[in-house]
N, C-alpha and C positions, 0 to 999 in steps of 0.2 A: 504494500500500500504506500501511497505517497504521504509524506509528512503533513501536507495541508489537509488531506482528506481524513486523517486520523484525529485532528483537533476537534473538540466539541464546538458545536455551532452556538454562537452568542446571540441571544434574543434581546431586543430592547426591553427596558423595564415596562411593566404594564401601567397604563394611565388610569387615573381615577375619574377623569372627566370625559363626558361623551361629546363628540363633535356636534356642532350646531347645524352644519350643512352636510349633506351627503353628496359625495362626488359622483357625478353621473357619467363620467368618461371612463374609458377602459373596456375591458372584456366583460361581457354579461355574466352574471352569476349563474350557478347551476339551477336555481329556482326560476330565473328568467328564461333559461333555455327550455325548461320543462313546460312552461305555459304555452298553450296553443295561441298562435297569432289570431287576431280578430279576423273575421271574414272580410273579404274586400267589399267596398261599398257597392260595386256593381252587382255582386251576388245578392246582397241584401235588397237592392232595388228590384231585381228580377223576382226574388221570392215574394216581396210585398205586392208587386204587380200581379203575379200569378194568383196569390191568395185573393186579391180584390176581384180579379176576373172570375174566379171560381165562385166567390160569394155572389157576384152579380148574376152569374148563370143560374145559381140556385134560387135567388130571389126572382129572376125572370120566369123560371119554371113554376114557382109558386104563384106568381101573378097570372100566368097563363092558365093554370088550373082554376084559380079563383074566378077569372073572367069567364071561362067556360061554364063553371058551376052556376054563376049568376045569370049569364045571358043565354046559354044554349042548352042547358041540361034538360029542361022540360020538353023541348022540341026534339031532342036527340040529334041535333045538327052539329056540324063542325067537330065531328068525333076525332079528327086528326090532332086536335089540341090536347087530348088526354095523354096519348103516349109521348107526344113531344114534351109536354109539361113534366111528365114523370121522368123522362130521360134527363131533362135539364135539372130537375131537383135531385135526382139520384146520383148523377155522375160525380159531382163534387164530394158528396157524402161518401160514396164508395171509394173514391181516390184517397180522401183523408183517412178513412178507416184502414185501407190497405197499407198506407205508409206507416201509420201508428202500429198496426198489428205486425208489421215485418220486423220491428225492433232493430232495424239496421240503422247505423249512423251514416250520414253522408261521408263520402271519401274525403280525406284531408286535402287541403289545397296544396298545389305543387310548391316545393321549396323555392324561395326567392334566389 
């Protein structure tokens, strides 16, 4: 062994005061590396728009069924409104239930 490597390492004496500011430069800590980065704003916007469109489709289907029930049910006319309304109401519900029931998390975003 070399003589320098055999010497014990000297540590600075511990301080009793805590620093008032935290240095934000340098390498990230292990805890910061473990945290998942927030999703990009574009993904959040796409998700929000998709949820709003699904809600609008469901409300449109409910409105279509209500309109048929009020205006055309007694006459038995405009029967195409019933399956169209049911599809519009059921599709967003079925999609949300299948995503929740799958229990899968979305894939992580690609590394920067």
